[in-house]
DRENDO-1510 file (C-alpha; in Angstrom, 1 decimal, always signed):
<recs>
REC; n; res; u; v; w
REC; 1; UNK; +170.1; +121.8; +4.4 .
REC; 2; UNK; +169.1; +126.0; +5.5 .
REC; 3; UNK; +165.3; +126.8; +4.2 .
REC; 4; UNK; +165.3; +130.4; +3.8 .
REC; 5; UNK; +161.6; +132.7; +3.1 .
REC; 6; UNK; +161.7; +133.2; -0.5 .
REC; 7; UNK; +160.2; +136.9; -1.6 .
REC; 8; UNK; +157.3; +137.2; -3.7 .
REC; 9; UNK; +157.3; +139.2; -6.4 .
REC; 10; UNK; +155.5; +143.1; -7.0 .
REC; 11; UNK; +153.3; +141.6; -9.9 .
REC; 12; UNK; +151.9; +139.2; -7.5 .
REC; 13; UNK; +151.2; +141.0; -4.7 .
REC; 14; UNK; +147.3; +141.4; -5.9 .
REC; 15; UNK; +146.9; +137.7; -5.8 .
REC; 16; UNK; +148.1; +137.3; -2.5 .
REC; 17; UNK; +146.1; +139.9; -1.4 .
REC; 18; UNK; +143.1; +137.7; -2.8 .
REC; 19; UNK; +144.6; +134.8; -1.0 .
REC; 20; UNK; +145.1; +136.4; +2.4 .
REC; 21; UNK; +141.2; +137.1; +2.4 .
REC; 22; UNK; +140.8; +133.9; +1.3 .
REC; 23; UNK; +142.1; +132.0; +3.8 .
REC; 24; UNK; +140.6; +134.9; +6.6 .
REC; 25; UNK; +137.3; +133.2; +5.0 .
REC; 26; UNK; +138.1; +130.1; +5.4 .
REC; 27; UNK; +139.0; +130.6; +9.4 .
REC; 28; UNK; +142.4; +129.8; +8.3 .
REC; 29; UNK; +144.6; +133.2; +10.0 .
REC; 30; UNK; +148.1; +131.3; +10.6 .
REC; 31; UNK; +147.9; +131.2; +6.6 .
REC; 32; UNK; +146.3; +134.8; +6.0 .
REC; 33; UNK; +149.2; +136.4; +8.1 .
REC; 34; UNK; +152.4; +134.5; +6.4 .
REC; 35; UNK; +150.9; +136.0; +3.0 .
REC; 36; UNK; +150.6; +139.2; +4.7 .
REC; 37; UNK; +154.5; +139.0; +6.2 .
REC; 38; UNK; +155.6; +138.3; +2.7 .
REC; 39; UNK; +153.5; +141.2; +1.3 .
REC; 40; UNK; +155.3; +143.4; +3.8 .
REC; 41; UNK; +158.3; +142.1; +2.5 .
REC; 42; UNK; +158.4; +143.3; -1.2 .
REC; 43; UNK; +156.2; +145.9; -0.1 .
REC; 44; UNK; +156.5; +147.2; +3.6 .
REC; 45; UNK; +153.4; +150.0; +3.7 .
REC; 46; UNK; +151.0; +148.5; +2.0 .
REC; 47; UNK; +148.5; +149.3; +3.3 .
REC; 48; UNK; +145.4; +146.4; +2.8 .
REC; 49; UNK; +148.1; +144.1; +3.9 .
REC; 50; UNK; +148.7; +145.7; +7.3 .
REC; 51; UNK; +144.7; +146.0; +7.8 .
REC; 52; UNK; +144.6; +142.1; +6.6 .
REC; 53; UNK; +147.5; +141.2; +9.0 .
REC; 54; UNK; +145.9; +142.9; +12.0 .
REC; 55; UNK; +142.7; +141.2; +11.5 .
REC; 56; UNK; +144.6; +137.6; +10.9 .
REC; 57; UNK; +146.2; +138.4; +14.2 .
REC; 58; UNK; +143.1; +139.2; +15.9 .
REC; 59; UNK; +141.3; +136.2; +14.4 .
REC; 60; UNK; +144.0; +133.8; +16.6 .
REC; 61; UNK; +142.9; +135.6; +19.9 .
REC; 62; UNK; +142.3; +133.3; +21.9 .
REC; 63; UNK; +141.8; +135.4; +25.1 .
REC; 64; UNK; +145.0; +134.0; +27.0 .
REC; 65; UNK; +148.2; +135.0; +27.4 .
REC; 66; UNK; +149.3; +134.1; +23.7 .
REC; 67; UNK; +147.1; +136.9; +22.5 .
REC; 68; UNK; +149.7; +138.8; +20.2 .
REC; 69; UNK; +148.1; +142.3; +21.5 .
REC; 70; UNK; +151.2; +144.9; +21.4 .
REC; 71; UNK; +151.8; +143.5; +18.2 .
REC; 72; UNK; +148.7; +143.8; +16.2 .
REC; 73; UNK; +148.5; +147.5; +17.8 .
REC; 74; UNK; +152.1; +148.4; +16.7 .
REC; 75; UNK; +150.4; +146.9; +13.0 .
REC; 76; UNK; +147.7; +149.0; +12.8 .
REC; 77; UNK; +149.4; +152.5; +13.6 .
REC; 78; UNK; +151.1; +152.1; +11.0 .
REC; 79; UNK; +147.5; +152.8; +8.9 .
REC; 80; UNK; +147.4; +155.8; +7.2 .
REC; 81; UNK; +144.0; +157.1; +7.0 .
REC; 82; UNK; +143.0; +158.2; +10.5 .
REC; 83; UNK; +139.7; +157.0; +10.1 .
REC; 84; UNK; +140.8; +153.4; +9.4 .
REC; 85; UNK; +143.6; +153.6; +12.1 .
REC; 86; UNK; +140.6; +154.3; +14.8 .
REC; 87; UNK; +138.3; +151.8; +13.7 .
REC; 88; UNK; +140.9; +148.9; +13.6 .
REC; 89; UNK; +141.8; +150.0; +16.8 .
REC; 90; UNK; +138.2; +149.7; +18.0 .
REC; 91; UNK; +138.2; +146.0; +15.9 .
REC; 92; UNK; +141.2; +145.4; +18.0 .
REC; 93; UNK; +139.8; +146.4; +21.4 .
REC; 94; UNK; +136.7; +144.7; +20.9 .
REC; 95; UNK; +138.1; +141.3; +20.0 .
REC; 96; UNK; +140.0; +141.7; +22.6 .
REC; 97; UNK; +137.8; +141.6; +25.1 .
REC; 98; UNK; +135.4; +139.0; +23.3 .
REC; 99; UNK; +138.2; +136.5; +23.5 .
REC; 100; UNK; +138.9; +136.8; +26.7 .
REC; 101; UNK; +135.3; +136.9; +27.9 .
REC; 102; UNK; +135.0; +133.6; +25.5 .
REC; 103; UNK; +137.9; +132.1; +27.7 .
REC; 104; UNK; +136.2; +132.8; +31.2 .
REC; 105; UNK; +137.4; +136.3; +32.2 .
REC; 106; UNK; +134.2; +137.7; +34.2 .
REC; 107; UNK; +132.5; +139.9; +32.3 .
REC; 108; UNK; +132.8; +143.5; +35.1 .
REC; 109; UNK; +136.9; +142.5; +34.8 .
REC; 110; UNK; +136.5; +142.9; +30.9 .
REC; 111; UNK; +134.4; +146.7; +30.7 .
REC; 112; UNK; +137.3; +148.5; +30.5 .
REC; 113; UNK; +138.3; +146.9; +27.2 .
REC; 114; UNK; +134.9; +147.4; +25.7 .
REC; 115; UNK; +134.6; +150.7; +26.7 .
REC; 116; UNK; +137.8; +151.8; +25.4 .
REC; 117; UNK; +136.6; +150.0; +21.9 .
REC; 118; UNK; +133.3; +152.0; +22.1 .
REC; 119; UNK; +135.7; +155.3; +22.4 .
REC; 120; UNK; +137.7; +154.2; +18.9 .
REC; 121; UNK; +134.3; +153.6; +17.5 .
REC; 122; UNK; +132.9; +156.8; +18.5 .
REC; 123; UNK; +136.2; +158.8; +17.6 .
REC; 124; UNK; +135.9; +156.5; +13.8 .
REC; 125; UNK; +132.5; +157.5; +13.4 .
REC; 126; UNK; +133.0; +161.5; +13.7 .
REC; 127; UNK; +135.5; +160.8; +11.0 .
REC; 128; UNK; +134.0; +158.4; +8.6 .
REC; 129; UNK; +133.8; +158.6; +5.0 .
REC; 130; UNK; +130.1; +159.2; +3.2 .
REC; 131; UNK; +128.2; +156.2; +3.7 .
REC; 132; UNK; +130.3; +154.1; +6.0 .
REC; 133; UNK; +128.9; +153.2; +8.7 .
REC; 134; UNK; +130.9; +150.3; +9.9 .
REC; 135; UNK; +131.9; +152.2; +13.4 .
REC; 136; UNK; +128.0; +152.6; +13.9 .
REC; 137; UNK; +127.5; +148.6; +13.3 .
REC; 138; UNK; +130.9; +147.6; +15.8 .
REC; 139; UNK; +129.7; +150.2; +18.3 .
REC; 140; UNK; +126.0; +149.1; +18.4 .
REC; 141; UNK; +127.2; +145.1; +19.1 .
REC; 142; UNK; +129.3; +146.7; +21.6 .
REC; 143; UNK; +126.8; +147.7; +23.5 .
REC; 144; UNK; +124.3; +145.0; +22.9 .
REC; 145; UNK; +127.0; +142.8; +24.5 .
REC; 146; UNK; +127.0; +145.3; +27.1 .
REC; 147; UNK; +122.8; +144.9; +27.8 .
REC; 148; UNK; +123.0; +141.3; +27.2 .
REC; 149; UNK; +121.6; +140.2; +30.9 .
REC; 150; UNK; +123.5; +137.2; +30.6 .
REC; 151; UNK; +126.5; +139.1; +31.7 .
REC; 152; UNK; +127.2; +140.8; +35.1 .
REC; 153; UNK; +128.2; +144.3; +34.4 .
REC; 154; UNK; +128.2; +146.7; +36.4 .
REC; 155; UNK; +125.4; +149.4; +36.2 .
REC; 156; UNK; +127.7; +152.0; +37.0 .
REC; 157; UNK; +129.8; +151.3; +34.4 .
REC; 158; UNK; +127.1; +150.6; +31.5 .
REC; 159; UNK; +125.8; +154.0; +32.7 .
REC; 160; UNK; +129.2; +155.3; +31.0 .
REC; 161; UNK; +128.4; +153.3; +27.4 .
REC; 162; UNK; +125.2; +155.7; +27.3 .
REC; 163; UNK; +126.7; +158.7; +29.0 .
REC; 164; UNK; +130.5; +159.6; +28.2 .
REC; 165; UNK; +131.3; +163.0; +28.4 .
REC; 166; UNK; +134.1; +162.7; +25.2 .
REC; 167; UNK; +131.7; +160.2; +23.1 .
REC; 168; UNK; +128.3; +160.9; +21.7 .
REC; 169; UNK; +125.8; +157.9; +20.9 .
REC; 170; UNK; +125.9; +157.2; +17.0 .
REC; 171; UNK; +123.2; +159.0; +15.4 .
</recs>
């Protein structure tokens, strides 16, 4: 017997989104990913489904070769809102760095990944909607991680976090 993936109805998209969010909150990102693919099969540019798919993929990062970084990057490039594209790219970069850190990679080898995330968050902050401090919150988490004495970062690298010529710290 041949099995084929079935298409969901357009009317079922809102419920499918709710289920994808629920599966993410239950730490079942593979289920959320599958649902997002079902939604995108019906509505290929559905922005919330693209965002949830990108997050579901980053939820699965292990810091090893099996991470689907490029695929996730391509998905997030499809986000139409410039703020969201920058913000979620920052999350992608941050989660990649954290996954590799948790997998035992030496902290000093991951500084560039955190720096890329900080750059994305700083750029997102410049164009964020009024009252939306999400980029600042993510920036602060990355900075606190880089300031954590449990990790050995190069001191010259830490100075870049504080005084990058292209970015300014959040206000």
